[in-house]
C-alpha positions as CSV (number, residue, x, y, z in Angstrom):
1,M,-10.6,-16.9,-2.9
2,L,-10.5,-13.5,-4.7
3,V,-6.7,-13.7,-5.2
4,A,-7.1,-17.2,-6.7
5,Q,-9.9,-16.0,-9.0
6,G,-7.7,-13.0,-10.1
7,N,-4.8,-15.4,-10.9
8,L,-7.2,-17.6,-12.9
9,A,-8.4,-14.6,-14.8
10,D,-4.8,-13.8,-15.6
11,T,-4.3,-17.3,-16.9
12,Y,-7.4,-17.1,-19.1
13,L,-6.1,-13.8,-20.5
14,K,-2.7,-15.4,-21.4
15,L,-4.6,-18.2,-23.1
16,G,-6.6,-15.7,-25.2
17,R,-9.8,-16.5,-23.4
18,H,-10.7,-12.8,-23.0
19,E,-14.5,-13.2,-22.3
20,E,-13.8,-15.6,-19.5
21,A,-11.0,-13.4,-18.1
22,M,-13.3,-10.4,-18.2
23,S,-16.1,-12.3,-16.5
24,M,-13.9,-13.5,-13.7
25,R,-12.3,-10.0,-13.2
26,R,-15.8,-8.6,-12.9
27,D,-16.5,-11.1,-10.2
28,V,-13.3,-10.3,-8.4
29,Y,-14.1,-6.6,-8.6
30,S,-17.6,-7.2,-7.2
31,G,-16.1,-9.3,-4.4
32,R,-13.6,-6.6,-3.5
33,L,-16.3,-4.0,-3.4
34,R,-18.2,-6.1,-0.9
35,L,-15.2,-7.1,1.1
36,N,-13.1,-3.9,1.2
37,G,-15.3,-1.1,-0.1
38,E,-14.5,1.2,-2.9
39,E,-11.7,3.1,-1.1
40,H,-9.2,0.3,-0.8
41,E,-6.1,-0.4,-3.0
42,N,-7.2,-4.0,-3.7
43,T,-10.6,-2.8,-4.9
44,L,-9.0,-0.2,-7.1
45,S,-6.6,-2.7,-8.6
46,S,-9.5,-5.1,-9.3
47,A,-11.4,-2.2,-10.9
48,Y,-8.4,-1.5,-13.1
49,N,-8.0,-5.2,-14.1
50,Y,-11.7,-5.4,-14.9
51,A,-11.7,-2.2,-17.0
52,S,-8.5,-3.4,-18.8
53,S,-10.3,-6.6,-19.7
54,L,-13.2,-4.6,-21.1
55,L,-10.7,-2.6,-23.2
56,E,-9.3,-5.9,-24.6
57,L,-12.8,-6.7,-25.7
58,R,-13.3,-3.2,-27.1
59,R,-16.2,-2.5,-24.7
60,F,-15.2,1.1,-24.4
61,K,-18.5,2.4,-22.9
62,E,-18.3,0.0,-20.0
63,A,-14.6,0.6,-19.4
64,K,-15.0,4.4,-19.4
65,S,-17.9,4.1,-17.0
66,L,-15.8,2.0,-14.6
67,F,-12.8,4.3,-14.9
68,R,-15.0,7.3,-14.2
69,K,-16.1,5.8,-10.9
70,S,-12.6,4.6,-9.9
71,I,-10.3,7.4,-11.0
72,P,-11.6,10.0,-8.6
73,V,-11.1,7.5,-5.7
74,A,-7.5,6.5,-6.7
75,P,-5.8,9.8,-5.9
76,R,-7.5,10.0,-2.5
77,V,-6.5,6.5,-1.5
78,L,-3.2,6.0,-3.3
79,G,-2.0,9.5,-4.3
80,D,-1.7,11.3,-7.6
81,S,1.7,9.8,-8.4
82,H,0.9,6.2,-7.6
83,G,1.5,3.8,-10.5
84,L,-2.0,2.5,-10.4
85,T,-3.5,6.1,-10.5
86,L,-1.3,6.9,-13.5
87,R,-2.2,3.7,-15.4
88,M,-5.9,4.2,-14.7
89,R,-5.8,7.7,-16.2
90,W,-3.7,6.5,-19.1
91,N,-6.1,3.6,-19.9
92,Y,-9.1,5.9,-19.5
93,A,-7.7,8.3,-22.0
94,W,-6.9,5.4,-24.3
95,A,-10.5,4.2,-24.1
96,L,-11.7,7.8,-25.0
97,Y,-9.6,8.2,-28.1
98,R,-9.7,4.6,-29.4
99,D,-13.5,4.4,-29.3
100,E,-14.7,4.6,-32.9
101,G,-17.7,6.6,-31.6
102,A,-15.5,9.2,-29.8
103,T,-16.7,12.7,-30.0
104,V,-14.4,15.7,-30.4
105,N,-15.0,16.4,-26.7
106,D,-14.0,12.8,-25.9
107,L,-10.7,13.4,-27.8
108,R,-10.1,16.7,-26.0
109,E,-10.7,15.0,-22.7
110,A,-8.2,12.2,-23.7
111,V,-5.6,14.8,-24.6
112,T,-6.1,16.8,-21.4
113,T,-6.0,13.7,-19.2
114,L,-2.7,12.6,-20.8
115,E,-1.2,16.1,-20.7
116,D,-2.0,16.1,-17.0
117,T,-0.7,12.6,-16.4
118,A,2.6,12.6,-18.5
119,P,4.6,15.1,-16.4
120,T,3.8,13.2,-13.2
121,A,4.8,9.9,-14.9
122,R,8.1,11.3,-16.1
123,R,8.9,12.8,-12.7
124,V,7.9,9.8,-10.6
125,L,8.9,6.9,-13.0
126,G,11.6,8.5,-15.1
127,S,11.3,9.3,-18.8
128,A,12.6,5.9,-19.9
129,H,10.1,3.9,-17.8
130,P,7.7,1.8,-20.1
131,D,4.6,3.4,-18.5
132,A,6.0,6.9,-19.0
133,T,6.9,6.2,-22.6
134,G,3.5,4.6,-23.1
135,I,1.7,7.6,-21.8
136,E,3.8,9.9,-24.0
137,G,2.9,7.7,-27.0
138,A,-0.8,7.7,-26.1
139,L,-0.6,11.5,-25.9
140,R,0.9,11.7,-29.4
141,N,-1.9,9.4,-30.7
142,A,-4.7,11.2,-28.9
143,R,-3.4,14.6,-30.3
144,A,-3.2,13.1,-33.8
145,A,-6.8,11.8,-33.5
146,L,-8.0,15.2,-32.3
147,R,-6.2,17.1,-35.1
148,A,-7.6,14.7,-37.7
149,R,-11.1,15.3,-36.3
150,E,-10.7,19.1,-36.0
151,T,-9.1,19.6,-39.4
152,P,-11.8,20.3,-42.0
153,P,-11.5,18.2,-45.1
154,Q,-9.9,20.0,-48.0
155,S,-11.9,20.2,-51.2
156,A,-10.4,19.3,-54.6
């Protein structure tokens, strides 16, 4: 049932029905928590999908909260170099620096997260892999956002 709901959520997403996809992904995540517990690959995957849907809807606060719960579990269950662990860290950092209400500390955390994630992604996936290049691009963007916020405005 949860697999079918996840597939339906993917279909909703492809149709541009983001609210419905997010709602269904939330239900799948809740079901996975009940069925498998938080320390299971399927639960982590469902958490990632749900958080990704929240990001699509620019619901950064909720996405960050979910990532903060899931990211510490992922390395224990999957390992530091697992693709899902890397994508969770990447998307968490993305949520930090893309949020219009981001603080300087949020931007610093995004940069640090991506600086820690990028070398592992390059080593494990190869520097030409789309996730590795995406993480590198996110790192450039997060650094630029941090520089823009830390640089005092120049007076005329």
